C-alpha positions in Angstrom: 0.5 0.0 0.0 1.7 3.1 -1.4 2.5 5.9 1.1 2.3 3.5 4.4 5.3 4.9 5.5 5.8 7.4 8.3 8.9 9.1 9.0 10.7 11.5 11.9 13.0 14.1 11.2 15.2 13.6 14.8 17.5 16.7 14.5 14.8 18.6 15.7 12.8 18.7 19.4 10.2 17.8 19.3 10.7 15.3 16.5 8.9 16.0 13.3 7.0 13.2 12.5 5.3 12.9 9.5 2.6 10.7 8.5 1.1 9.9 5.0 -2.9 10.1 4.6 -3.1 6.8 3.7 -1.6 5.2 6.3 -1.8 1.9 8.4 0.1 1.1 11.4 1.0 -2.5 10.6 2.5 -2.2 7.4 5.0 0.8 8.5 5.7 -1.0 12.0 6.7 -4.1 10.1 7.4 -3.3 6.4 10.1 -0.5 7.4 11.8 -3.6 8.6 12.0 -5.3 5.1 13.1 -2.2 3.8 15.5 -1.6 5.8 17.2 -5.3 5.2 16.2 -7.1 8.2 13.6 -9.8 7.2 16.2 -12.2 9.0 16.5 -10.2 12.3 15.2 -12.1 15.3 12.0 -9.7 16.3 10.0 -12.0 18.7 11.3 -14.8 21.2 8.6 -16.0 23.3 8.5 -19.2 25.2 8.9 -21.5 22.5 11.1 -20.0 20.4 12.0 -16.9 18.2 10.8 -15.6 15.0 12.7 -13.0 12.2 10.9 -9.6 10.9 10.4 -12.1 7.7 8.4 -14.6 8.7 6.3 -11.9 11.5 5.3 -10.5 8.3 4.4 -13.5 6.9 2.2 -14.7 10.0 0.8 -11.3 9.4 -0.3 -11.5 6.4 -1.6 -14.7 6.7 -4.3 -14.1 9.4 -5.1 -11.1 7.6 -6.3 -13.6 4.7 -7.8 -15.5 7.4 -9.9 -12.8 8.5 -11.0 -12.6 4.5 -11.7 -16.1 4.4 -14.1 -15.7 6.9 -15.7 -12.7 5.6 -14.7 -10.3 8.2 -14.8 -6.9 6.7 -13.0 -3.2 7.6 -14.0 -1.3 10.4 -15.3 -4.4 12.5 -14.0 -5.8 15.5 -12.0 -8.5 16.6 -11.7 -9.1 20.5 -8.1 -10.6 21.5 -7.6 -11.8 24.8 -4.1 -13.6 24.4 -1.1 -14.4 26.9 2.3 -12.9 25.4 3.0 -15.0 22.3 4.0 -14.2 19.2 0.7 -15.0 18.3 -0.3 -11.4 19.9 1.4 -9.2 17.5 0.5 -11.9 14.8 -3.6 -11.4 15.1 -3.2 -7.2 16.2 -1.0 -6.2 13.4 -2.6 -8.5 10.5 -6.4 -7.7 12.0 -4.5 -3.7 11.7 -3.2 -5.0 8.2 -6.6 -5.8 7.0 -8.4 -2.7 8.3 -10.0 -5.0 11.4 -9.8 -3.1 14.2 -8.7 -5.2 17.4 -9.8 -5.0 21.0 -7.1 -6.0 23.3 -8.1 -7.5 26.3 -6.8 -7.9 29.5 -6.1 -11.7 30.3 -7.0 -11.4 34.2 -10.3 -10.8 34.2 -14.0 -12.8 34.8 -16.3 -14.3 32.3 -18.6 -10.7 33.6 -16.1 -8.6 32.1 -15.4 -10.4 29.2 -19.4 -10.4 28.5 -19.6 -6.8 29.2 -16.7 -6.1 26.6 -17.7 -8.7 23.8 -21.5 -7.2 24.1 -20.1 -3.2 24.3 -17.6 -3.9 21.6 -20.0 -5.9 19.5 -16.8 -7.5 18.3 -17.8 -10.4 14.9 -14.2 -12.6 16.3 -12.8 -13.5 19.0 -9.0 -15.1 19.0 -8.3 -16.4 22.7 -5.4 -18.1 24.3 -6.2 -22.3 25.1 -5.3 -21.3 28.5 -8.3 -18.6 28.4 -10.8 -20.3 26.9 -12.5 -22.2 29.7 -13.4 -18.9 31.1 -14.7 -17.3 28.0 -16.3 -20.5 27.3 -19.6 -20.3 29.0 -20.4 -16.7 27.7 -19.8 -17.6 23.9 -23.3 -18.9 22.8 -24.8 -15.6 24.1 -23.3 -12.9 22.3 -25.7 -11.6 19.5 -22.7 -10.1 17.3 -19.7 -12.9 17.5 -19.3 -15.4 14.5 -16.3 -16.5 14.8 -14.2 -18.1 17.8 -10.5 -18.9 17.2 -8.0 -20.7 19.3 -4.5 -20.0 19.8 -3.0 -23.7 20.8 -2.8 -27.3 20.7 -6.8 -28.0 21.7 -9.4 -25.8 20.2 -12.5 -27.3 22.2 -14.8 -27.9 19.2 -13.3 -24.5 17.8 -10.9 -23.5 15.3 -6.9 -23.4 15.8 -5.4 -20.2 14.6 -2.2 -22.3 13.4 -4.5 -24.4 11.4 -6.2 -21.5 9.9 -3.0 -19.5 9.1 -1.8 -22.7 7.6 -4.0 -22.6 5.0 -4.2 -18.8 4.0 -1.8 -17.3 1.8 1.3 -15.2 2.8 1.0 -12.3 0.5 -1.5 -9.9 1.7 -2.2 -6.4 -0.2 -3.8 -3.7 3.3 -6.5 -2.3 3.6 -6.6 1.2 2.6 -7.1 3.1 5.7 -6.4 6.2 6.4 -3.9 8.1 9.4 -7.3 9.3 11.0 -9.1 5.7 10.6 -9.9 3.5 13.6 -7.3 1.6 14.1 -7.5 -0.7 17.5 -9.1 -0.3 20.6 -7.8 -0.9 24.5 -10.2 -1.3 27.3 -9.3 1.0 30.8 -9.2 -1.1 33.5 -12.4 -0.2 35.4 -11.1 0.7 39.0 -14.1 3.2 38.9 -16.9 1.7 37.2 -17.1 -0.1 33.9 -14.5 -0.4 31.6 -14.7 2.0 29.1 -13.4 1.1 25.4 -10.9 3.3 24.2 -10.7 4.6 20.5 -7.4 5.0 18.8 -6.4 6.0 15.3 -3.7 4.1 12.9 -1.2 7.5 13.9 -0.9 7.1 17.3 1.6 4.1 17.6 4.2 5.2 15.4 4.0 8.7 17.2 4.9 7.1 20.6 7.8 5.6 19.0 9.1 8.5 17.7 8.4 11.0 20.9 9.1 9.1 23.6 11.4 5.8 22.7 13.4 7.2 20.5 14.3 10.4 22.5 13.7 9.4 25.7 15.1 6.2 25.8 17.4 5.9 23.1 16.2 2.6 21.7 18.0 1.5 18.7 18.2 -2.0 16.1 21.1 -3.5 19.3 18.7 -3.3 22.1 16.8 -6.4 23.4 13.7 -5.3 25.4 11.8 -6.9 27.7 8.1 -5.5 29.2 7.0 -7.2 32.7 4.0 -5.3 31.6 1.9 -7.1 29.3 0.8 -6.3 25.9 -3.3 -5.8 26.5 -2.0 -2.9 28.5 -1.4 0.4 26.6 1.8 0.8 28.3 2.8 -3.3 27.5 1.7 -2.3 23.9 4.8 0.3 23.5 7.0 -1.5 25.3 6.7 -4.7 23.8 5.6 -4.2 20.1 5.3 -0.3 19.0 9.2 0.2 20.4 10.8 -2.7 19.1 9.4 -2.7 15.8 9.7 0.5 15.4 13.7 0.4 14.7 14.6 -3.0 14.2 15.3 -4.2 18.0 13.9 -7.7 19.3 11.7 -8.1 22.0 11.2 -10.7 24.5 8.0 -11.9 25.7 6.8 -13.8 28.6 3.3 -15.5 28.3 3.3 -16.7 32.1 3.2 -13.5 35.3 5.1 -11.4 36.5 6.7 -12.5 39.1 10.6 -11.6 40.7 11.7 -15.2 39.5 10.1 -15.1 36.3 11.1 -11.8 35.5 14.9 -12.2 36.9 15.3 -15.6 35.0 14.7 -13.3 31.5 17.0 -10.8 32.6 19.7 -13.3 33.4 18.7 -15.6 30.0 17.7 -13.1 27.6 20.0 -10.6 28.3 17.9 -7.9 27.5 19.2 -4.1 27.6 16.0 -2.1 28.0 13.2 -3.6 31.0 10.2 -1.8 31.6 8.3 -2.7 35.4 5.8 -1.1 37.5 6.7 0.2 41.2 5.0 -2.5 43.0 7.4 -5.3 41.2 10.4 -3.4 41.4 9.7 -3.0 44.9 9.3 -7.3 45.3 12.3 -7.6 43.2 14.3 -5.7 45.0 13.0 -7.7 48.6 13.2 -11.0 46.7 16.0 -13.5 47.8 17.0 -14.6 44.2 18.0 -10.8 43.5 21.0 -11.0 40.6 24.4 -9.2 40.6 25.3 -6.4 38.3 27.3 -8.4 36.7 24.1 -11.4 35.3 22.9 -8.7 33.2 23.0 -6.7 30.8 20.5 -3.6 31.5 21.5 0.0 30.4 17.6 1.0 31.0 14.8 0.2 33.1 11.3 2.0 33.0 8.2 2.2 35.8 5.2 3.6 34.9 1.6 2.9 35.9 2.5 4.3 39.4 4.6 6.8 40.8 7.9 5.1 42.0 9.1 5.9 45.1 12.0 7.6 45.9 13.9 4.7 47.9 13.2 1.9 45.3 14.4 3.7 42.6 17.9 4.9 44.5 17.7 1.2 46.0 18.0 -0.1 42.5 20.7 2.2 41.1 22.8 1.5 43.8 22.3 -2.0 43.5 22.4 -2.4 39.3 23.9 1.2 38.2 20.9 1.8 36.1 18.5 4.1 36.9 15.1 3.7 36.5 13.2 6.4 34.4 9.9 7.3 36.1 7.1 8.2 33.7 3.3 8.4 33.5 1.5 7.6 30.7 -2.2 6.6 30.0 -4.5 4.5 28.2 -6.0 7.8 26.9 -3.0 8.8 25.9 -1.0 5.7 24.8 1.7 5.5 26.2 4.2 7.9 28.4 4.1 12.0 28.1 5.8 12.7 31.0 9.3 11.4 32.0 12.3 11.3 33.8 15.4 10.9 31.5 18.7 9.5 31.6 21.4 11.6 33.2 18.7 14.0 34.5 16.8 11.9 36.9 15.0 13.0 39.9 13.5 10.4 42.6 10.6 11.7 43.8 9.5 13.7 40.6 7.8 12.4 37.5 10.6 14.6 35.1 9.5 16.7 33.1 6.9 16.9 29.4 7.9 14.8 26.5 8.8 16.6 23.4 6.1 16.9 21.6 3.5 17.0 24.5 1.7 19.9 26.5 1.1 19.7 29.8 -0.7 22.3 32.5 -2.0 22.2 35.7 -5.1 23.7 37.0 -7.6 24.0 39.2 -11.4 22.7 40.0 -13.0 25.5 38.1 -10.3 24.8 35.4 -8.1 27.7 35.6 -4.0 27.2 35.5 -2.4 27.1 39.1 0.4 29.1 39.6 4.1 26.9 39.9 4.3 25.7 43.4 0.9 24.9 43.7 -1.0 21.3 42.9 -3.2 20.9 39.8 -5.0 18.5 37.9 -2.6 17.7 35.1 -4.1 18.1 31.3 -1.7 16.8 28.5 -2.0 17.9 24.8 -0.3 15.5 22.5 -0.8 13.6 19.3 -1.5 10.3 20.6 -5.0 11.5 22.9 -7.8 8.8 22.2 -10.5 10.3 19.7 -13.1 9.1 22.1 -14.9 6.5 24.8 -17.2 3.8 22.8 -20.6 4.0 23.2 -20.1 6.7 25.9 -20.4 10.3 24.9 -20.6 11.7 28.5 -17.5 10.4 29.7 -15.4 11.4 26.5 -16.6 15.1 26.9 -15.3 14.6 30.7 -12.1 13.4 29.5 -11.6 15.1 26.0 -11.0 18.7 26.1 -10.5 20.2 22.3 -6.8 19.8 22.3 -6.7 18.9 25.5 -7.1 15.2 27.8 -7.4 15.4 31.4 -5.6 13.1 33.5 -7.3 12.6 36.4 -3.5 13.0 38.3 -2.8 15.9 40.6 0.9 17.6 40.4 2.8 20.2 41.4 5.4 22.2 38.9 9.1 22.3 41.2 10.8 26.0 40.2 13.2 23.6 38.4 10.2 22.3 35.9 9.7 18.9 37.1 6.6 17.4 38.0 5.9 15.6 41.6 3.2 13.1 41.9 0.1 14.2 44.8 -2.2 11.2 44.0 -5.5 10.9 42.1 -8.1 14.2 42.2 -10.0 11.8 43.9 -7.3 10.6 46.7 -6.5 13.8 47.6 -6.8 14.3 51.2 -7.7 17.5 53.5 -6.0 17.2 56.6 -6.8 20.9 58.7 -7.9 22.3 56.2 -4.4 21.4 53.8 -4.1 19.2 50.9 -1.9 15.9 51.4 -0.5 13.6 48.8 -1.1 10.2 49.9 1.5 9.3 47.7 4.3 11.2 49.7 3.1 9.3 52.8 3.2 6.5 51.1 6.5 7.2 49.7 7.9 8.6 53.3 6.6 5.0 54.9 8.7 3.2 52.0 11.9 4.4 53.8 11.8 2.4 57.1 13.1 -0.7 56.5 10.3 -3.1 57.5 7.9 -1.7 55.2 7.4 -3.7 51.4 4.1 -1.6 50.1 2.0 0.9 51.6 -1.6 2.8 50.2 -2.5 6.1 52.3 -6.5 7.3 52.4 -8.8 9.1 54.3 -10.7 8.4 57.1 -12.7 10.0 59.6 -11.7 10.6 62.8 -14.2 10.5 66.2 -14.9 14.3 65.5 -15.4 13.4 61.6 -12.3 15.0 60.3 -10.4 13.7 57.5 -7.1 12.5 58.6 -4.5 9.6 56.9 -4.7 6.4 57.4 -2.2 4.0 55.8 -2.3 0.2 55.4 1.0 -1.4 54.9 2.3 -5.0 53.7 5.9 -5.5 55.4 8.6 -7.6 53.9 8.9 -10.8 54.6 10.4 -12.1 57.9 8.6 -9.0 59.8 5.9 -8.9 61.9 3.0 -6.9 62.9 3.2 -5.5 66.5 2.0 -2.1 68.2 5.2 -1.1 68.8 6.2 -1.5 65.1 2.6 0.8 64.0 4.2 3.1 66.9 7.4 3.5 65.3 6.1 3.8 61.5 4.3 7.0 63.1 7.6 8.3 64.1 9.2 7.6 61.8 6.8 9.9 59.0 6.6 12.8 61.3 11.0 13.2 61.0 10.4 13.0 57.2 6.9 15.0 56.8 4.9 18.0 58.4 3.9 17.1 61.4 0.1 17.0 60.4 0.5 14.6 57.4 1.4 11.0 59.6 -0.8 8.1 59.3 -3.0 8.6 62.6 -4.0 5.0 62.0 -1.6 2.0 60.6 -3.7 -1.6 59.7 -1.4 -4.3 58.7 -2.1 -6.1 56.0 -1.0 -9.1 53.7 -2.0 -7.7 50.0 -3.0 -4.4 48.3 -5.7 -4.1 46.5 -4.7 -3.3 42.8 -6.3 -3.0 39.2 -4.3 -5.9 36.8 -1.7 -3.0 35.6 -0.9 -3.0 39.4 -2.3 0.4 40.3 -3.5 0.4 43.8 -7.3 0.4 44.3 -7.7 2.9 47.3 -11.2 3.4 46.5 -11.5 -0.1 48.1 -9.5 0.8 51.4 -12.2 3.8 52.2 -14.3 2.6 54.8 -13.1 -1.0 55.0 -13.4 -2.5 58.5 -10.4 -4.2 59.6 -12.0 -7.7 59.6 -12.3 -7.0 55.6 -8.5 -7.2 54.8 -6.3 -10.7 57.0 -3.9 -8.9 59.0 -0.3 -9.8 58.7 1.1 -12.1 60.4 -2.0 -13.4 61.7 
């Protein structure tokens, strides 16, 4: 398809990205590597093998032909519920090449969640990993729009297998006549504060994230090997392990299993990635794990954290251990990837860095007016990767996407040097003694105590019905909850923050409630009675 390859000029800041009107994101991400002579270079290593860019191109073409053979036309939706294997980019990019819209789904959800998403998206095709089929099987007969179920694996349980359909399909395919502004793919939000929202992105969004963030901020190149603990179905993981490496001809390491310290360390040792992407929770667990590798066992040159603000103590301890800084940043499903980030050589732990070139940021008060530097405000973003709308949700679309600006729902302060300091979600902020308190600030102070693995802070009314901070704390292995430790933690916070910010109550629990992306669900902690959570050490 003519005119499908984008071009970028990185001699200027922000980079100048040129995307033709007639454009297909899958063609760009795959065929730029074939044109550069990288057909025999390894594009993907998963748990079963490795696949070159040439093989990936053929696989995507075969799947596009599978869809054509099934009579699935342009702008139809395909629901992709799949582990991280080579079949994920095969199906995702093959669908896009055919003009079909893949809807990538979280693999950790329930049948009720999938039923809602399949009905809401009106997907005609479901491609599902064999191991996830039992969760979806009970709902498949009652979905009016679903026409085809394809199973990736060895046992389709009555449904056709992806590998069999692809084996019969041609390896040549002429891309659908899409444009840069056509709907390309959807990602459903985690739904932590309500029903999941189908977030609609267009063809140009993927390459913009690579050209504005991955190349300038990470310095990603053809020689890199990348590994993302965050899965491909997340906006964060999709960029990390597909868009970014494919944009430059690097190699992506994919892991099907759940990211634990042990499984992540195994990949870091075996595949020797140069770029690693994680979330704060995972970094904390890795540093606390007994199998922590030595610096010389790994080849890391860059580490990235997103999903939630990185406590400074975790970043500092990681840097001291491995000699590599963690570049903390923030992105969102709505903006597709990171738009505010620290950068190598100028990392300031305790901040989320500065605006990624190509994005504009502003902080506003509750009335939408800009706040003075040094004051807390809601972060809003303007940039070329913003989603166009939420599917079937006009009200939330109007409240989130405001012309060129997108509301993040995050509270920040910009300091005198232009670094942005995270203060929590808009609905998480506490007003204590008439002064705003950031729960993240209190959590970060608690995390500096040697006994604390994780912490979450919410507001709770005292006996006078005044809001004060309450902390839920997960202790490191070998630590025991006690009244003495509770008092020690309170004093620990008082020595680091203004006195009014210390947690009046501390509850020890075994696990914090989180979304699948690792974000703490503080709303589940608000108003909960102690009996709702297992006390640590009980």
